[in-house]
Backbone as ProteinMPNN parsed JSONL, in Angstrom:
{"seq_chain_A": "XXXXXXXXXXXXXXXXXXXXXXXXXXXXXXXXXXXXXXXXXXXXXXXXXXXXXXXXXXXXXXXXXXXXXXXXXXXXXXXXXXXXXXXXXXXXXXXXXXXXXXXXXXXXXXXXXXXXXXXXXXXXXXXXXXXXXXXXXXXXXXXXXXX", "coords_chain_A": {"N_chain_A": [[-13.179, 46.852, 57.17], [-11.68, 47.847, 59.243], [-13.299, 48.106, 61.37], [-12.972, 46.517, 63.599], [-14.084, 44.174, 64.498], [-14.32, 40.723, 65.641], [-14.044, 38.871, 63.506], [-12.773, 40.486, 61.637], [-10.264, 40.942, 62.823], [-9.365, 38.34, 62.861], [-9.159, 37.796, 60.115], [-7.234, 39.672, 59.511], [-5.08, 38.719, 61.038], [-4.657, 36.322, 59.717], [-3.753, 37.154, 57.161], [-1.484, 38.535, 57.979], [-0.002, 36.377, 59.036], [0.533, 35.011, 56.705], [2.578, 36.488, 55.591], [4.637, 35.969, 57.275], [7.621, 34.796, 57.054], [9.51, 33.364, 58.439], [8.315, 31.844, 60.366], [8.071, 32.725, 62.956], [5.977, 34.104, 63.932], [6.076, 36.788, 63.295], [6.668, 39.773, 61.31], [8.901, 41.416, 59.027], [10.014, 44.819, 59.362], [10.209, 45.954, 56.847], [8.163, 44.717, 55.478], [5.76, 45.798, 56.233], [4.266, 47.677, 54.661], [3.508, 46.04, 52.489], [1.88, 44.149, 53.768], [-0.139, 45.811, 54.761], [-1.221, 46.679, 52.319], [-2.114, 44.239, 51.311], [-4.187, 43.887, 52.99], [-6.041, 45.575, 52.026], [-5.576, 48.275, 52.344], [-4.185, 51.452, 51.315], [-1.614, 52.797, 51.764], [0.657, 55.618, 51.594], [4.183, 55.712, 50.831], [5.404, 57.462, 52.585], [3.583, 57.52, 54.73], [3.831, 54.895, 55.644], [6.53, 54.866, 56.461], [6.383, 56.689, 58.556], [4.765, 55.269, 60.33], [6.412, 53.117, 61.047], [8.592, 54.255, 62.133], [9.417, 54.208, 64.797], [10.517, 51.748, 65.144], [13.414, 49.638, 64.883], [15.37, 49.327, 61.887], [15.893, 46.664, 61.167], [14.072, 45.264, 62.62], [11.594, 42.849, 63.69], [8.191, 42.649, 63.621], [5.566, 41.876, 65.888], [2.229, 40.503, 65.732], [0.724, 41.962, 67.511], [2.178, 44.325, 67.583], [1.659, 45.196, 65.048], [-1.147, 45.615, 64.704], [-2.014, 48.217, 65.814], [-0.783, 49.884, 63.943], [-2.053, 49.149, 61.561], [-4.681, 49.909, 62.231], [-4.358, 52.685, 62.569], [-3.602, 53.537, 60.012], [-5.861, 52.815, 58.583], [-7.789, 54.497, 59.728], [-6.814, 57.091, 59.288], [-6.818, 57.383, 56.612], [-7.755, 59.466, 54.185], [-10.871, 60.035, 52.739], [-11.221, 60.626, 49.578], [-13.206, 62.318, 47.221], [-14.708, 61.559, 44.031], [-15.261, 63.934, 42.748], [-13.336, 65.694, 43.84], [-10.911, 64.736, 42.757], [-11.46, 65.006, 40.037], [-11.753, 67.759, 39.899], [-9.124, 68.521, 40.576], [-7.617, 67.476, 38.401], [-8.805, 68.896, 36.391], [-7.584, 71.322, 36.228], [-5.693, 71.019, 34.339], [-7.004, 70.905, 32.02], [-6.946, 72.177, 29.154], [-8.651, 72.993, 27.054], [-11.072, 73.234, 28.267], [-13.021, 71.297, 28.083], [-13.435, 69.064, 29.584], [-11.522, 67.158, 29.159], [-8.242, 65.663, 29.195], [-4.961, 65.693, 27.931], [-3.361, 62.67, 26.983], [-0.546, 62.411, 27.101], [0.121, 64.473, 28.834], [-1.248, 63.698, 31.163], [0.079, 61.29, 31.66], [2.622, 62.338, 32.206], [2.072, 63.756, 34.614], [1.355, 61.63, 36.319], [3.707, 60.167, 36.466], [5.608, 61.848, 37.506], [4.8, 63.448, 39.688], [4.06, 63.59, 43.232], [3.445, 60.392, 44.671], [5.176, 58.67, 42.613], [4.286, 56.908, 39.664], [5.191, 53.963, 37.835], [6.098, 53.635, 34.338], [4.896, 51.342, 33.35], [2.777, 50.938, 35.168], [1.273, 53.22, 34.607], [0.632, 52.739, 31.937], [-1.119, 50.58, 32.283], [-3.177, 51.834, 33.771], [-4.116, 53.741, 31.967], [-4.997, 52.278, 29.813], [-7.319, 51.837, 27.308], [-8.679, 54.189, 27.869], [-8.196, 56.468, 26.374], [-9.167, 58.695, 23.712], [-9.558, 58.955, 20.099], [-8.098, 61.205, 19.572], [-6.061, 61.304, 21.363], [-6.749, 62.04, 23.932], [-8.118, 62.016, 27.292], [-11.143, 61.452, 28.981], [-11.69, 63.204, 31.796], [-13.48, 62.877, 34.07], [-14.629, 60.324, 33.58], [-12.338, 58.732, 33.598], [-11.345, 59.098, 36.261], [-13.535, 58.053, 37.73], [-13.479, 55.372, 36.842], [-10.965, 54.499, 37.802], [-11.236, 54.843, 40.575], [-13.187, 53.02, 41.156], [-12.065, 50.552, 40.922]], "CA_chain_A": [[-12.324, 45.918, 57.88], [-11.091, 48.485, 60.413], [-14.307, 48.178, 62.416], [-12.431, 45.915, 64.8], [-14.812, 42.975, 64.909], [-13.496, 39.523, 65.805], [-13.74, 38.326, 62.185], [-11.807, 41.369, 61.0], [-8.944, 40.661, 63.386], [-8.972, 36.996, 62.42], [-8.716, 37.97, 58.727], [-5.989, 40.449, 59.596], [-4.051, 37.803, 61.547], [-4.402, 35.339, 58.656], [-2.91, 37.821, 56.16], [-0.214, 38.779, 58.667], [0.699, 35.087, 59.126], [0.974, 34.66, 55.35], [3.826, 37.208, 55.332], [5.634, 35.508, 58.241], [8.438, 33.833, 56.302], [10.394, 32.602, 59.34], [7.538, 31.016, 61.289], [8.206, 33.215, 64.338], [4.792, 34.936, 64.163], [6.476, 38.188, 63.141], [7.033, 40.204, 59.959], [9.951, 42.438, 59.087], [9.559, 46.201, 59.201], [10.106, 46.22, 55.406], [6.952, 44.096, 54.944], [4.551, 46.445, 56.757], [3.485, 48.232, 53.553], [2.925, 44.93, 51.721], [0.795, 43.56, 54.553], [-1.237, 46.79, 54.751], [-1.854, 46.645, 50.993], [-2.827, 42.965, 51.215], [-5.394, 44.052, 53.807], [-6.943, 46.52, 51.381], [-5.209, 49.664, 52.592], [-3.351, 51.98, 50.242], [-0.811, 53.868, 52.378], [1.802, 56.137, 50.851], [5.459, 55.31, 51.44], [5.641, 58.37, 53.709], [2.756, 57.058, 55.853], [4.433, 53.661, 56.157], [7.76, 55.234, 57.181], [5.973, 57.323, 59.811], [4.234, 54.209, 61.195], [7.453, 52.201, 61.519], [9.75, 55.062, 62.547], [9.862, 53.868, 66.159], [11.135, 50.417, 65.129], [14.718, 49.509, 64.216], [15.224, 48.893, 60.493], [15.929, 45.198, 61.044], [13.098, 44.689, 63.569], [10.486, 42.009, 63.259], [7.037, 43.068, 64.402], [4.557, 40.874, 66.23], [0.88, 40.905, 65.325], [0.303, 43.004, 68.459], [2.822, 45.567, 67.135], [1.117, 45.572, 63.748], [-2.556, 46.032, 64.751], [-2.189, 49.67, 65.914], [-0.368, 50.49, 62.662], [-3.163, 48.879, 60.644], [-5.83, 50.726, 62.621], [-4.088, 54.107, 62.335], [-3.63, 53.766, 58.568], [-7.258, 52.722, 58.175], [-8.551, 55.657, 60.199], [-6.342, 58.369, 58.77], [-6.966, 57.427, 55.168], [-8.784, 60.422, 53.801], [-11.735, 59.575, 51.661], [-11.342, 61.662, 48.564], [-14.342, 62.06, 46.337], [-14.478, 61.645, 42.586], [-15.283, 65.356, 42.389], [-12.063, 66.318, 44.206], [-9.897, 64.351, 41.78], [-11.826, 65.622, 38.757], [-11.409, 69.18, 40.029], [-7.669, 68.639, 40.523], [-7.137, 67.239, 37.038], [-9.407, 69.893, 35.49], [-6.645, 72.437, 36.076], [-4.867, 70.713, 33.17], [-7.95, 70.824, 30.902], [-6.669, 73.417, 28.417], [-9.78, 73.366, 26.197], [-12.283, 73.415, 29.068], [-14.021, 70.344, 27.594], [-13.467, 67.873, 30.436], [-10.547, 66.196, 28.661], [-6.83, 65.949, 29.441], [-4.116, 64.991, 26.97], [-2.747, 61.465, 27.531], [0.865, 62.664, 27.405], [0.18, 65.318, 30.033], [-1.667, 62.872, 32.289], [1.209, 60.381, 31.898], [3.673, 63.134, 32.855], [1.644, 64.009, 35.993], [1.358, 60.386, 37.091], [5.063, 59.628, 36.618], [6.549, 62.812, 38.087], [4.311, 64.134, 40.89], [3.608, 62.785, 44.372], [3.942, 59.015, 44.634], [5.338, 58.443, 41.174], [3.962, 55.602, 39.109], [6.087, 53.517, 36.77], [5.478, 53.685, 33.016], [4.036, 50.163, 33.217], [1.556, 51.21, 35.929], [0.499, 54.221, 33.866], [0.083, 52.049, 30.757], [-2.283, 49.813, 32.75], [-4.245, 52.754, 34.152], [-4.639, 54.47, 30.812], [-5.474, 51.351, 28.777], [-8.729, 51.95, 26.925], [-9.316, 55.442, 28.295], [-7.966, 57.61, 25.499], [-9.944, 58.734, 22.476], [-8.753, 58.952, 18.869], [-7.273, 62.418, 19.538], [-5.049, 61.222, 22.404], [-7.247, 62.686, 25.142], [-8.828, 61.179, 28.253], [-12.228, 62.14, 29.682], [-11.232, 63.253, 33.187], [-14.461, 62.305, 35.003], [-14.745, 58.881, 33.325], [-11.072, 58.134, 34.026], [-11.313, 59.088, 37.737], [-14.539, 57.09, 38.201], [-13.003, 54.006, 36.547], [-9.849, 54.198, 38.699], [-11.701, 54.76, 41.973], [-14.097, 51.877, 41.31], [-11.345, 49.304, 40.687]], "C_chain_A": [[-11.768, 46.528, 59.161], [-12.061, 48.505, 61.59], [-13.883, 47.469, 63.699], [-13.185, 44.705, 65.301], [-13.862, 41.791, 64.993], [-13.093, 38.96, 64.436], [-12.67, 39.161, 61.491], [-10.396, 41.082, 61.515], [-8.448, 39.279, 62.974], [-8.461, 37.064, 60.978], [-7.362, 38.659, 58.694], [-4.843, 39.526, 60.029], [-3.666, 36.779, 60.475], [-3.473, 35.935, 57.585], [-1.523, 38.068, 56.744], [0.626, 37.5, 58.674], [1.244, 34.664, 57.76], [2.338, 35.295, 55.039], [4.952, 36.814, 56.297], [6.471, 34.416, 57.583], [9.317, 32.961, 57.191], [9.636, 31.706, 60.308], [7.648, 31.463, 62.731], [7.045, 34.136, 64.732], [5.132, 36.415, 64.154], [6.722, 38.469, 61.662], [8.136, 41.246, 60.084], [9.336, 43.816, 58.867], [9.343, 46.505, 57.715], [8.817, 45.661, 54.796], [5.671, 44.818, 55.341], [3.674, 46.986, 55.624], [2.793, 47.148, 52.748], [1.739, 44.323, 52.459], [-0.4, 44.512, 54.574], [-1.977, 46.751, 53.419], [-2.648, 45.355, 50.805], [-4.135, 43.016, 52.001], [-6.319, 45.136, 53.253], [-6.657, 47.982, 51.652], [-4.342, 50.142, 51.432], [-2.49, 53.117, 50.791], [0.292, 54.355, 51.442], [3.067, 55.638, 51.536], [5.751, 56.177, 52.661], [4.835, 57.934, 54.938], [3.358, 55.803, 56.483], [5.676, 53.994, 56.982], [7.427, 55.864, 58.528], [5.509, 56.26, 60.818], [5.331, 53.335, 61.789], [8.687, 52.937, 62.035], [10.281, 54.672, 63.922], [10.536, 52.491, 66.235], [12.499, 50.475, 64.443], [14.487, 48.965, 62.816], [15.171, 47.378, 60.326], [14.925, 44.501, 61.969], [12.122, 43.75, 62.88], [9.327, 42.319, 64.196], [6.101, 41.904, 64.667], [3.211, 41.382, 65.717], [0.387, 42.038, 66.217], [0.948, 44.355, 68.123], [2.129, 46.111, 65.894], [-0.291, 46.15, 63.826], [-2.727, 47.548, 64.893], [-1.787, 50.408, 64.628], [-1.504, 50.35, 61.66], [-4.345, 49.792, 60.96], [-5.578, 52.205, 62.333], [-4.12, 54.426, 60.844], [-5.065, 53.739, 58.064], [-8.065, 53.949, 58.556], [-8.123, 56.952, 59.524], [-6.485, 58.48, 57.265], [-8.104, 58.385, 54.827], [-9.591, 59.836, 52.662], [-11.892, 60.738, 50.681], [-12.489, 61.299, 47.641], [-13.9, 62.148, 44.883], [-14.371, 63.113, 42.192], [-13.958, 66.045, 42.707], [-10.973, 65.991, 43.187], [-10.18, 64.982, 40.42], [-11.447, 67.103, 38.788], [-9.899, 69.388, 39.917], [-7.132, 68.479, 39.116], [-7.679, 68.279, 36.053], [-8.52, 71.113, 35.305], [-5.777, 72.25, 34.836], [-5.722, 70.565, 31.911], [-7.86, 72.139, 30.127], [-7.864, 73.921, 27.598], [-11.053, 73.648, 26.997], [-13.387, 72.452, 28.666], [-14.075, 69.048, 28.405], [-12.464, 66.799, 30.029], [-9.131, 66.643, 29.054], [-6.034, 65.117, 28.443], [-3.415, 63.82, 27.653], [-1.295, 61.717, 27.952], [1.004, 63.499, 28.679], [-0.21, 64.522, 31.283], [-0.555, 61.896, 32.655], [2.318, 61.118, 32.648], [3.328, 63.381, 34.325], [1.788, 62.761, 36.855], [2.758, 59.835, 37.33], [6.028, 60.598, 37.288], [6.085, 63.473, 39.38], [3.923, 63.151, 41.986], [4.26, 61.419, 44.405], [3.994, 58.624, 43.177], [4.979, 57.017, 40.781], [4.989, 55.242, 38.044], [5.355, 53.644, 35.432], [4.518, 52.519, 32.823], [2.71, 50.372, 33.95], [0.659, 52.181, 35.167], [-0.128, 53.588, 32.622], [-1.181, 51.279, 31.151], [-3.461, 50.722, 33.076], [-4.917, 53.388, 32.939], [-5.254, 53.573, 29.745], [-6.973, 51.516, 28.538], [-9.404, 53.244, 27.306], [-9.126, 56.597, 27.325], [-8.79, 57.515, 24.219], [-8.999, 58.818, 21.279], [-7.842, 60.174, 18.758], [-6.2, 62.42, 20.621], [-5.45, 61.945, 23.682], [-8.006, 61.688, 26.002], [-9.929, 62.026, 28.878], [-11.905, 62.052, 31.174], [-12.199, 62.539, 34.136], [-14.585, 60.793, 34.82], [-13.512, 58.151, 33.841], [-11.036, 58.008, 35.551], [-12.303, 58.067, 38.288], [-14.047, 55.657, 38.005], [-11.899, 53.6, 37.528], [-10.337, 53.987, 40.128], [-12.623, 53.567, 42.204], [-13.4, 50.546, 41.073], [-11.325, 48.455, 41.925]], "O_chain_A": [[-11.415, 45.791, 60.082], [-11.678, 48.885, 62.696], [-14.385, 47.79, 64.775], [-12.948, 44.25, 66.42], [-12.742, 41.841, 64.485], [-11.931, 38.612, 64.229], [-11.774, 38.623, 60.841], [-9.45, 40.99, 60.733], [-7.252, 39.078, 62.764], [-7.441, 36.455, 60.656], [-6.467, 38.273, 57.943], [-3.761, 39.559, 59.444], [-2.497, 36.416, 60.342], [-2.518, 35.285, 57.159], [-0.511, 37.838, 56.081], [1.815, 37.529, 58.358], [2.298, 34.033, 57.677], [3.15, 34.716, 54.318], [6.085, 37.272, 56.152], [6.075, 33.251, 57.558], [9.817, 31.929, 56.743], [10.246, 30.892, 61.002], [7.359, 30.688, 63.643], [7.118, 34.852, 65.731], [4.555, 37.202, 64.905], [6.951, 37.558, 60.866], [8.283, 41.881, 61.128], [8.272, 43.949, 58.262], [8.411, 47.225, 57.357], [8.418, 46.085, 53.711], [4.598, 44.484, 54.837], [2.462, 46.772, 55.63], [1.634, 47.299, 52.363], [0.713, 44.017, 51.851], [-1.543, 44.079, 54.423], [-3.207, 46.786, 53.384], [-3.727, 45.368, 50.212], [-5.075, 42.277, 51.708], [-7.26, 45.562, 53.922], [-7.424, 48.847, 51.229], [-3.828, 49.334, 50.658], [-2.609, 54.26, 50.35], [0.794, 53.601, 50.608], [3.026, 55.194, 52.683], [6.283, 55.688, 53.658], [5.343, 57.974, 56.059], [3.389, 55.667, 57.706], [5.855, 53.463, 58.078], [8.104, 55.607, 59.524], [5.82, 56.343, 62.006], [5.197, 52.859, 62.916], [9.705, 52.316, 62.339], [11.479, 54.795, 64.178], [11.066, 52.118, 67.282], [12.706, 51.272, 63.528], [13.527, 48.231, 62.578], [14.481, 46.871, 59.442], [14.936, 43.275, 62.081], [11.864, 43.84, 61.68], [9.47, 42.258, 65.417], [5.868, 41.061, 63.801], [3.077, 42.541, 65.322], [-0.282, 42.96, 65.751], [0.346, 45.405, 68.347], [2.022, 47.323, 65.707], [-0.608, 47.085, 63.09], [-3.522, 48.128, 64.154], [-2.381, 51.427, 64.276], [-1.873, 51.314, 60.99], [-4.939, 50.38, 60.056], [-6.489, 52.91, 61.898], [-4.616, 55.482, 60.453], [-5.445, 54.546, 57.215], [-8.926, 54.393, 57.797], [-8.955, 57.808, 59.221], [-6.293, 59.557, 56.701], [-9.265, 58.132, 55.148], [-9.051, 59.221, 51.743], [-12.61, 61.702, 50.945], [-12.712, 60.131, 47.323], [-12.865, 62.729, 44.557], [-13.504, 63.493, 41.405], [-13.501, 66.887, 41.935], [-10.2, 66.867, 42.799], [-9.265, 65.438, 39.735], [-10.891, 67.632, 37.825], [-9.444, 70.316, 39.248], [-6.284, 69.257, 38.68], [-7.081, 68.514, 35.003], [-8.68, 71.859, 34.339], [-5.191, 73.211, 34.337], [-5.228, 70.151, 30.862], [-8.595, 73.087, 30.402], [-8.066, 75.128, 27.465], [-12.001, 74.231, 26.473], [-14.565, 72.741, 28.878], [-14.676, 68.062, 27.979], [-12.542, 65.662, 30.496], [-8.863, 67.833, 29.221], [-6.39, 63.976, 28.148], [-2.929, 63.958, 28.775], [-0.87, 61.289, 29.025], [1.893, 63.26, 29.496], [0.42, 64.657, 32.332], [-0.274, 61.696, 33.837], [2.884, 60.592, 33.606], [4.189, 63.233, 35.192], [2.281, 62.826, 37.981], [2.976, 59.108, 38.299], [7.154, 60.218, 37.608], [6.915, 64.015, 40.109], [3.51, 62.024, 41.709], [5.466, 61.288, 44.196], [2.974, 58.286, 42.577], [5.32, 56.056, 41.47], [5.585, 56.124, 37.425], [4.129, 53.75, 35.402], [3.459, 52.671, 32.214], [1.648, 50.03, 33.431], [-0.555, 51.993, 35.09], [-1.281, 53.868, 32.293], [-2.187, 51.32, 30.443], [-4.6, 50.431, 32.711], [-6.137, 53.546, 32.901], [-5.961, 54.06, 28.863], [-7.784, 51.355, 29.45], [-10.606, 53.389, 27.086], [-9.82, 57.608, 27.432], [-9.072, 56.429, 23.713], [-7.78, 58.757, 21.438], [-6.918, 60.184, 17.946], [-5.498, 63.417, 20.791], [-4.591, 62.41, 24.432], [-8.476, 60.657, 25.52], [-9.696, 63.172, 29.261], [-11.853, 60.962, 31.743], [-11.779, 61.689, 34.92], [-14.641, 60.056, 35.805], [-13.621, 57.085, 34.447], [-10.733, 56.938, 36.078], [-11.972, 57.304, 39.196], [-14.183, 54.824, 38.901], [-11.902, 52.475, 38.029], [-9.9, 53.06, 40.809], [-12.814, 53.151, 43.346], [-14.061, 49.508, 41.024], [-10.76, 47.362, 41.915]]}, "name": "protein", "num_of_chains": 1, "seq": "XXXXXXXXXXXXXXXXXXXXXXXXXXXXXXXXXXXXXXXXXXXXXXXXXXXXXXXXXXXXXXXXXXXXXXXXXXXXXXXXXXXXXXXXXXXXXXXXXXXXXXXXXXXXXXXXXXXXXXXXXXXXXXXXXXXXXXXXXXXXXXXXXXX"}
């Protein structure tokens, strides 16, 4: 979508307009993250704050203000591979068998980085644990990244 074609911008404008609650062809600074996510981006809260830092907290952004933010988030999004995530989680694989304990994975997801809520973790983990309370790291990462 970041390719910048006419259709892409039209789609972008359509989503942007959906979030315009006042009919003034603008969105509030607080909505930037929601609009980016609706456009298929997945920025962190820190990235969003950096993008809107130059605007007043109560500002309303025009579509022209928003496009550069959308393009910068789309370009800077690092593409992490399945292997990178598997490698990261493998540090918690105590047995060396490619598995991580559900409780430990839950702890990581709710306390590190962009913390997930218990409800989010419940959704992510649903159907991934075996009868011993473990999750296959590679299968879990592949399933999450292919959602």
